[in-house]
N, C-alpha and C positions, 0 to 999 in steps of 0.2 A: 426521611432521608432527602437531602437536597439534590439538585440536578448534578453538580460536581461529584458527590459520592455515588450517585447512580451511574454516571458516564465512567467513573473510575472502576467500579463493580462490573459493569458490562465488559470494559477492556480485560479485567482479571478473568472473567469467565470465558473470554474468546482465547485467552492465552492458556488457559487449562484445557481447554477442547484442543487446540493446536499441539500443546504439549503431549497430551494424551494420545494424540495421533502420530507421535513420534517427530514432530517439528522441533528442531533446536531453537534455544532462546534467541540465538542471533537471527534465524530466519523468522520466527513469528514477530520480531520486534521489526524488521524489515517490512513484512507484510502489512503490519498494522500503520507503520510509517507512510506506506503508499495509500492505504485506505485513507488516513487521515488527511495526507494531501489533497486527495480527490474531493474529500467531504469540505475542507476548507477552501478549496477552488471555486465550489458552488455557492458557498457562504460569501466569498470575496465578489463573486458576480452579482449576488442578489443586492450586495451593498452598493452596486455601481462603480466597482473599480476594475472592471474589465474582465475579460475572458481569459482564463489561464490556460483551461483544457479544451481541446477541440470537442464541439458536441457530437455525441455518439461515442466518445472515450471518457465521458465524464461520470459523476456519481450517479445521475438518474439512469444512465444506461445500464448500470449495475442493479439498480432498483427494478428495473423493467424486465430483469430476467431471474431464473431460480434453476436450481439442479445442475444438471452438467453443462446447460446452456450458458449459466452465470460463470461457472469455472472456465469455460472456454473463452468468453467473452473478457474476463478479467485477465486471463494471461495475454490476450491479444492487446489489452491496455497496456500491460507491462512492457509488451515488446514495442508498442507504439510511441511510449515516453522517450523523449531524447534523453540520452545520458547525461548528466551533469559533469561538470569538468573534474569534480571529486572523484565520481565514479569512474571516469576515463582513467585518472592517474592511478587508481586502484585495481584496474583491470588489466589483464595480459592482452597479448594480441588475438590470442583464439578466445577471449571473452570469458577465461576463467579467473576466478579471484586470485590475486597476487599471493603467493605463500609467504607469510612474514615469519622469520627465525624465531624460535622460542627464546624468551630471556633467559 
């Protein structure tokens, strides 16, 4: 199995675990997106393209923790990331997702 297939299999396994824990598809896609962003930020930094994420809120800071400490730190990272303009436009004043009417 090549490295791309292994990565896809790992992602599918993570999705299965999250789904089995009651996490919706949209929620786990969002979480995987954040994790991929953090991982790609470290790859970008290694390539000499500059720092994207503050040290201490980066991929390595996740690798340095486990268990409850990891979960608390991950939530802290998510709260610390500045919202994108797209997120701001899709979020209401009280930080709840905007409800879109059904088709």
